[in-house]
C-alpha positions in Angstrom: 0.0 0.0 0.0 1.4 3.4 -1.1 1.4 5.8 1.8 0.2 9.4 1.2 3.2 11.6 1.2 4.3 15.1 0.1 1.3 17.3 -0.4 1.9 20.2 -2.8 -0.3 22.5 -0.7 1.8 22.0 2.4 5.4 21.1 1.4 7.9 23.6 0.0 8.7 22.9 -3.6 8.2 26.1 -5.6 11.5 28.1 -5.9 11.0 31.9 -5.7 13.5 34.8 -5.9 13.6 37.2 -2.9 14.0 40.9 -3.5 17.5 40.7 -2.1 18.5 38.2 -4.9 18.5 35.0 -2.7 16.0 32.2 -3.2 13.4 30.4 -1.1 11.1 27.4 -1.4 7.4 27.6 -0.7 4.4 25.4 -0.9 1.8 26.1 -3.6 -0.4 27.8 -0.9 2.6 29.7 0.4 3.5 31.0 -3.1 0.1 32.5 -3.5 -0.1 33.9 0.0 3.3 35.6 -0.2 3.4 36.4 -3.9 3.9 40.1 -3.4 7.1 39.4 -1.3 9.0 37.9 -4.1 10.3 39.0 -7.5 9.5 36.0 -9.5 9.6 32.2 -9.8 13.2 31.0 -9.9 13.3 27.3 -10.7 16.0 25.5 -12.8 14.8 26.7 -16.2 12.4 29.3 -17.7 10.2 26.5 -19.1 9.8 25.1 -15.6 8.9 28.5 -14.2 6.4 29.0 -17.0 4.7 25.6 -16.4 4.5 26.3 -12.6 3.1 29.8 -13.3 0.3 28.3 -15.3 -0.4 25.8 -12.4 -0.7 28.7 -10.0 -2.9 30.5 -12.5 -5.2 27.5 -12.8 -5.9 27.7 -9.0 -6.6 31.5 -9.3 -8.8 31.2 -12.4 -10.9 28.6 -10.6 -11.3 30.6 -7.4 -11.7 34.0 -8.9 -14.2 32.9 -11.5 -16.4 31.3 -8.9 -16.3 33.5 -5.8 -16.8 37.2 -5.1 -14.2 39.1 -3.0 -16.4 38.6 0.1 -16.3 34.8 -0.4 -19.9 34.3 -1.6 -20.3 31.9 -4.5 -20.9 34.2 -7.5 -19.7 33.0 -10.9 -18.6 35.8 -13.2 -21.6 36.6 -15.4 -20.4 39.7 -17.4 -17.3 41.4 -18.8 -17.9 44.3 -16.4 -18.1 42.0 -13.4 -14.9 40.2 -14.5 -13.0 43.6 -14.7 -14.4 44.8 -11.4 -13.4 41.5 -9.7 -9.9 41.7 -11.2 -9.5 45.3 -10.1 -10.5 44.6 -6.5 -7.7 42.0 -6.2 -5.2 44.2 -8.0 -6.0 47.2 -5.8 -5.7 45.0 -2.6 -2.2 44.0 -3.6 -2.7 40.4 -2.5 -4.9 37.4 -3.3 -8.0 36.7 -1.2 -6.3 33.9 0.7 -9.2 33.1 3.0 -11.2 32.2 -0.1 -8.2 30.5 -1.8 -7.4 28.5 1.3 -11.0 27.4 1.8 -11.1 26.2 -1.8 -7.8 24.3 -1.6 -8.7 22.7 1.7 -11.7 21.1 0.0 -9.4 19.6 -2.7 -6.4 18.9 -0.4 -6.5 15.1 -1.0 -5.9 15.7 -4.8 -2.5 17.3 -4.2 -0.6 14.3 -2.8 2.4 13.5 -4.9 2.4 9.9 -3.7 -1.0 8.3 -3.3 -2.5 5.0 -4.0 -5.5 6.4 -5.8 -4.8 10.0 -7.0 -1.1 10.9 -7.2 -0.8 14.5 -8.4 -0.4 14.8 -12.2 0.1 11.1 -12.4 -1.9 7.8 -12.8 -1.7 5.2 -10.0 -1.4 2.3 -12.3 0.3 2.3 -15.7 0.5 -0.4 -18.3 3.3 -1.1 -20.8 5.1 2.2 -20.7 8.4 3.8 -21.4 10.6 4.0 -18.4 13.3 6.7 -18.0 15.7 7.5 -15.2 15.6 10.7 -13.3 18.3 12.0 -15.6 15.7 12.2 -18.4 13.2 14.0 -16.1 15.7 16.6 -15.1 15.5 19.3 -17.7 19.0 20.6 -16.8 20.4 17.3 -17.9 17.7 16.1 -20.3 19.6 12.8 -20.6 18.1 9.7 -22.2 19.4 6.1 -22.1 21.2 6.5 -25.5 22.3 10.2 -25.2 24.7 11.0 -22.4 25.9 14.5 -21.8 29.7 15.0 -21.9 29.7 17.9 -19.5 26.9 17.2 -17.1 26.0 19.4 -14.2 25.8 16.3 -12.1 27.7 13.1 -12.0 27.5 9.6 -10.6 24.5 8.5 -8.6 23.5 12.1 -8.0 22.3 12.5 -11.6 20.2 9.3 -11.5 18.0 10.5 -8.7 16.0 13.7 -7.7 15.0 15.1 -4.4 11.2 15.0 -4.1 10.6 18.7 -4.3 12.8 19.0 -7.4 11.0 16.0 -9.0 7.6 17.8 -8.5 8.9 20.9 -10.4 10.0 18.7 -13.3 6.8 16.7 -13.2 4.8 19.9 -13.9 7.3 20.8 -16.6 7.2 17.4 -18.2 3.5 17.5 -18.7 3.9 20.8 -20.5 7.1 20.4 -22.5 7.8 16.7 -23.0 9.4 15.7 -26.3 8.2 13.0 -28.6 10.6 10.3 -27.4 7.8 8.6 -25.4 6.1 5.9 -27.5 3.3 6.0 -28.4 2.7 9.7 -28.5 1.4 11.8 -31.3 2.3 15.2 -30.0 4.7 17.3 -28.0 3.5 18.6 -24.7 1.2 21.5 -25.5 3.5 24.3 -24.2 6.3 22.9 -26.3 4.3 23.9 -29.4 3.9 27.5 -28.3 5.8 30.7 -28.9 5.0 31.4 -25.2 4.5 35.1 -24.3 3.3 36.4 -20.9 3.2 39.7 -19.0 5.9 40.3 -16.4 5.3 42.4 -13.3 7.6 43.8 -10.7 6.8 41.0 -8.3 5.2 37.5 -8.5 1.8 38.8 -7.4 1.7 41.3 -10.2 3.0 38.8 -12.8 0.2 36.3 -11.8 -2.4 39.1 -11.9 -1.4 40.4 -15.3 -1.7 36.9 -16.6 -5.0 36.2 -14.8 -7.0 36.7 -18.1 -10.6 36.7 -17.0 -11.8 37.6 -20.5 -10.8 35.6 -23.5 -8.8 37.9 -25.8 -9.9 40.7 -23.5 -13.6 40.4 -24.5 -15.4 37.1 -24.0 -16.4 35.2 -20.9 -14.9 31.7 -20.3 -16.9 28.6 -19.7 -16.9 27.0 -16.2 -13.4 26.2 -14.9 -12.4 22.5 -14.8 -8.9 22.0 -13.4 -7.4 18.5 -13.5 -7.7 17.9 -9.8 -11.5 18.2 -9.9 -11.9 15.4 -12.5 -14.1 12.6 -11.1 -11.9 9.8 -12.4 -8.3 9.3 -13.3 -7.8 9.1 -17.0 -5.9 6.0 -18.2 -6.6 6.2 -21.9 -3.4 6.6 -24.0 -3.0 9.3 -26.7 -6.5 10.6 -26.3 -7.9 13.3 -28.6 -10.0 15.7 -26.6 -11.9 18.9 -27.6 -10.0 22.2 -27.2 -10.5 23.3 -23.6 -13.0 26.2 -23.2 -11.5 27.3 -19.9 -8.0 28.2 -18.7 -7.7 26.0 -15.7 -8.4 22.9 -17.8 -5.9 24.1 -20.4 -3.2 25.0 -17.8 -3.5 21.5 -16.2 -3.8 19.5 -19.4 -2.4 16.0 -18.8 -0.3 15.6 -22.0 1.3 12.6 -20.5 0.3 9.6 -18.3 3.1 9.5 -15.7 4.0 7.5 -12.6 7.0 8.2 -10.4 9.2 5.3 -9.0 11.0 6.2 -5.9 13.8 4.8 -3.7 13.4 6.1 -0.2 13.5 9.9 -0.2 14.5 10.2 -3.9 12.7 9.7 -7.2 14.9 7.5 -9.3 12.8 6.9 -12.5 9.4 7.3 -14.0 7.0 5.5 -16.4 5.4 7.6 -19.1 2.8 7.2 -21.9 1.1 9.7 -24.2 -1.9 11.5 -22.7 -4.4 14.1 -23.8 -4.0 16.3 -26.9 -6.1 18.4 -29.2 -5.8 20.0 -32.6 -3.8 23.2 -32.8 -5.9 24.7 -35.6 -7.3 28.0 -34.4 -6.8 27.0 -30.8 -7.6 30.4 -29.5 -8.4 29.4 -25.9 -4.6 29.6 -25.6 -3.8 33.1 -24.6 -0.1 32.9 -24.2 1.3 32.4 -27.7 2.1 34.3 -30.9 0.3 32.9 -34.0 1.1 32.3 -37.6 -1.3 31.9 -40.5 -0.8 28.3 -41.8 -3.3 28.7 -44.6 -1.8 27.8 -48.0 -2.8 31.0 -49.7 -4.6 34.3 -49.1 -7.8 33.1 -50.9 -8.9 30.8 -48.1 -9.9 31.4 -44.5 -6.9 32.0 -42.2 -5.8 28.9 -40.3 -3.8 29.9 -37.2 -1.3 27.7 -35.5 1.0 28.6 -32.5 4.3 29.9 -33.8 7.4 29.0 -31.8 10.0 31.7 -31.3 13.2 31.7 -33.4 16.2 31.7 -31.1 18.2 33.7 -33.6 15.7 36.6 -33.6 15.5 39.2 -30.8 11.9 39.6 -29.6 11.7 43.2 -30.8 12.2 42.1 -34.4 8.8 40.3 -34.0 7.1 43.3 -32.5 4.4 43.2 -35.2 3.3 39.7 -34.3 3.3 40.5 -30.6 1.2 43.7 -30.5 0.1 44.8 -34.0 -3.5 44.1 -35.0 -2.6 43.4 -38.6 -5.3 42.5 -41.1 -5.3 38.7 -41.3 -3.3 38.4 -38.0 -4.3 37.3 -34.5 -2.9 39.1 -31.5 -1.9 37.0 -28.4 -4.7 36.9 -25.9 -2.5 38.2 -23.0 -1.7 41.3 -25.1 -5.3 41.9 -25.8 -6.1 41.5 -22.1 -3.5 44.0 -21.0 -4.8 46.4 -23.7 -8.3 46.0 -22.2 -7.1 46.7 -18.7 -5.2 49.8 -19.9 -8.1 51.0 -22.0 -10.6 50.7 -19.1 -8.2 52.7 -16.9 -7.8 49.8 -14.5 -4.1 49.3 -15.2 -2.1 52.5 -14.4 1.4 51.3 -15.2 3.1 53.4 -17.9 5.3 50.5 -19.1 4.4 46.9 -19.8 6.9 44.1 -20.0 6.4 40.9 -21.9 8.5 37.8 -21.6 8.9 35.0 -24.1 10.0 31.4 -23.4 10.5 28.7 -26.1 12.0 25.3 -26.7 14.0 23.9 -29.6 13.6 20.2 -30.1 16.2 18.0 -31.8 15.7 16.7 -35.3 12.6 16.0 -37.4 11.2 13.6 -34.8 11.7 16.0 -31.9 13.0 13.2 -29.8 14.8 15.4 -27.2 15.0 19.1 -26.1 17.9 20.8 -27.8 17.7 24.3 -26.3 15.6 26.5 -24.0 15.7 30.3 -24.5 13.8 33.3 -23.3 13.6 37.1 -23.8 11.9 40.2 -22.5 10.6 43.4 -24.0 9.3 46.6 -22.4 7.4 49.5 -23.9 4.7 52.1 -23.2 1.4 50.5 -22.2 -0.3 53.3 -24.1 0.8 51.8 -27.4 -1.7 48.9 -26.8 -4.7 51.3 -26.5 -6.7 52.8 -29.3 -5.3 56.2 -28.5 -1.7 55.0 -28.7 -1.9 52.5 -31.5 -0.7 55.2 -33.9 2.7 54.4 -32.6 2.7 50.8 -33.8 3.3 51.7 -37.5 6.2 54.0 -36.5 7.8 51.2 -34.4 7.4 48.8 -37.3 8.8 51.3 -39.7 11.9 51.7 -37.6 12.3 48.0 -37.3 12.3 47.9 -41.1 14.9 50.7 -41.1 17.0 48.6 -38.8 16.6 45.6 -41.1 17.7 47.7 -44.1 20.8 48.9 -42.2 21.6 45.3 -41.5 21.1 44.3 -45.1 23.5 47.0 -46.3 26.1 45.9 -43.8 25.7 42.3 -44.8 26.1 43.3 -48.4 29.3 45.1 -47.6 30.7 42.1 -45.8 29.8 39.8 -48.7 31.4 42.1 -51.3 34.6 42.4 -49.2 34.8 38.6 -48.8 34.4 38.2 -52.6 37.0 40.8 -53.2 39.4 38.8 -50.9 38.9 35.5 -52.8 35.8 33.9 -51.3 33.5 32.2 -53.8 30.2 33.5 -52.4 30.8 35.3 -49.1 27.7 33.9 -47.5 29.5 33.1 -44.2 30.7 36.6 -43.9 27.3 38.0 -44.9 25.5 36.0 -42.2 28.2 36.8 -39.6 27.8 40.5 -40.3 24.0 40.3 -39.9 24.4 38.6 -36.5 26.9 41.2 -35.4 24.7 44.0 -36.6 21.6 42.8 -34.7 23.7 42.2 -31.6 25.0 45.8 -31.7 21.5 47.2 -32.3 19.8 45.0 -29.7 20.1 47.0 -26.5 19.9 50.4 -28.1 16.7 49.5 -29.8 15.2 48.1 -26.6 16.1 51.3 -24.8 14.7 53.5 -27.6 11.4 51.5 -27.6 11.1 51.6 -23.8 11.8 55.4 -23.9 8.9 56.3 -26.1 6.4 58.4 -24.2 3.3 57.6 -26.3 1.3 60.4 -24.7 3.7 63.3 -25.0 6.4 62.5 -27.6 6.4 63.8 -31.2 6.6 60.9 -33.6 9.0 62.6 -36.0 11.5 63.3 -33.2 11.2 59.8 -31.9 11.9 58.4 -35.4 14.9 60.7 -35.8 16.2 59.7 -32.5 16.4 56.1 -33.6 18.0 57.0 -36.9 20.7 59.0 -35.0 21.3 56.0 -32.8 21.3 53.2 -35.4 23.3 54.9 -38.2 26.5 55.4 -36.2 26.3 51.9 -34.8 26.0 50.3 -38.3 28.6 52.6 -39.8 31.0 51.8 -37.0 30.7 48.0 -37.8 31.2 48.8 -41.4 34.4 50.7 -40.6 35.6 47.7 -38.6 34.9 45.4 -41.6 36.9 47.6 -44.0 39.7 48.0 -41.5 40.0 44.2 -41.3 40.1 43.7 -45.1 43.3 42.3 -46.4 45.5 43.5 -49.3 43.6 41.2 -51.8 40.3 42.7 -50.8 41.7 46.2 -51.2 43.0 45.4 -54.6 39.9 43.5 -55.6 39.2 41.1 -58.4 36.7 40.4 -61.2 34.3 37.4 -61.1 31.9 36.0 -63.7 28.4 35.8 -62.2 25.3 35.0 -64.4 27.6 35.3 -67.5 28.6 38.9 -66.5 31.9 40.3 -65.3 31.5 41.9 -61.9 34.2 43.8 -60.2 34.6 43.4 -56.4 36.8 45.9 -54.6 36.6 46.7 -50.8 37.0 50.5 -51.1 34.3 50.7 -53.8 32.0 48.5 -51.6 32.6 50.7 -48.6 31.9 53.9 -50.5 28.6 52.4 -51.7 27.8 51.3 -48.1 28.4 54.9 -46.9 26.2 56.3 -49.7 23.3 53.9 -48.9 23.4 54.6 -45.2 23.7 58.4 -45.6 20.0 59.1 -45.6 16.6 57.4 -45.3 16.0 58.0 -49.0 19.4 56.4 -50.0 18.8 53.5 -47.6 15.4 52.8 -49.1 16.8 52.8 -52.7 19.9 50.7 -51.7 17.7 48.2 -49.9 15.7 47.6 -53.0 18.8 47.2 -55.1 20.4 44.6 -52.8 17.3 42.7 -51.8 
């Protein structure tokens, strides 16, 4: 008989960052009760923190949607009621813990990690399943039986077991981000398919509140909340197609895998896993924390939106349009629409909003393991999200395009210098110059964007401010490239391309680069010429 042990509501397992930079561990209840005292979640990886954040939000969505601030049962019945309820909690600066605690007490038995009948986020009995050691569960190692890391953060027996509190964190993360190595499984964990984006606050309370999206896309009411721990029966079916959840607590506690821990004393040493629940990603707009792409084959058919994972080679500001712009034929992330609604209603007073992204790269076509985890943040005036401030969006997009044209000219210069020096195509140098250019522009652009006062600034002056920042940076890199050019590049040579003789000479290329980056008009013309 398995003894009940380690209740997530009572035992410390969630890692949080104190305001002095040190860390602490709290129970699920403690994290909600003291959220305002901590900066943020601070687990082993951003993916883990994102998955745990959504677990905390599942609790909050369930409680806030059902109970008024005074504790009476009063399901949200209108958009105005949803906004009023959200504002009451925001203004209080803390969650209504008497109500939260009363709710969690009723479901206390569903939060035991080890239990004969309802182990948390697991199934008590599992059939023919894939078994992995704790090294595979540990996202910092992500080590399978046939892929051993050469420079592991742990060694020996230590990497083959996990402390129970750490195992809980990875259990939540596994359900969200598991790869496709488990057989059978038709899908990645749902969060692994997302280009995750969420709002960041100055402390954990504000972060949770900003992402407590009580209206779908900032407009529509949700259906009744159905978190996983309230399900009547344990689900054993493998690789089960389910309808897209119509409420966030169900989505945030989606059981993408059927899992069972195997322990040895006070350590988790392995786990059994099978494919769990999944749904189609077509127009899955209940998901509020992702950017989207139109997967339709052409413009003549109805848009078909799929979550779009972030590209690790692109800074988040380069995708500003997909994050906040309401383009024709586009779909704005729900969390952005929610923040815009709060700002438009005068509920959110913050001048700046900060969004964070988290994403995963999986290895190979079959996505059999996690290759990389990356994250980014971006801050800008909250007024830009409102109808009054949305006139700034075209300007920001235009200056991103200006930046891209600067980078293209620099890349063209690098390629021409490489060809003049003897390279056959100069593609390596071209790509390296692009990477360097975006790296040099990265922090200045973020500072420029964050510095826009959407209520008081003049657009022409703001645009000119970016030009006067970006042009010297790009020209400085160009100067470095020409200074590093060797004698052969300075002398130049003639190549036959497309049956034509083309002369490549570094000084000529540099003069053309200076011409193209001298003014906006020249940059626009040069950009067209060079593609």
